[in-house]
N, C-alpha and C positions, 0 to 999 in steps of 0.2 A: 911928366907921365900923364897918360890918359886914364881917367877913372872909368872903368868898364863895368862897375857893379850895377849901375842903373841901366846899362844897355842889356845886360844878361840876367837881370833879376827875374823876369818872367820866365825865361828859359830854365833857370834853376828850379823854380817852383814846378814847372811842368815835368822836368826830369825827375824830381823827387816823387811826384805823383805817379809817373810811369813806372818807376822802380817799385813802389809799393804795390801797384796793380800786378806787375809781373811776379812779384814775390807771392802774393796771395793766390794767383792762378797756379803757380808752381806747387804751392802747398796743397791746394785742393786737388790738383791732378795727381800728386803722389798718394794722397789719401784714397782717392777714388780708384786709381789705377792699380796699385799693387799692395801697398801697406795699409790698407784701410782698416782691416781687422786689428792689426797690431797697434796702429795709432789710436783707434777708438778704445782698445783695451787699456792702453797706457793713460789715456785722458780720463776715462770714466771708471777705471779700476775693474 
């Protein structure tokens, strides 16, 4: 078998970073766009 871990190691790190960025952008967009007051009330009481 061919060991592909070293071939795709950098791609996995970039993919993980991209997923985190997309997740944070989505969270911020949801807070700013529609549920901002509700989210802030839940966070800060």
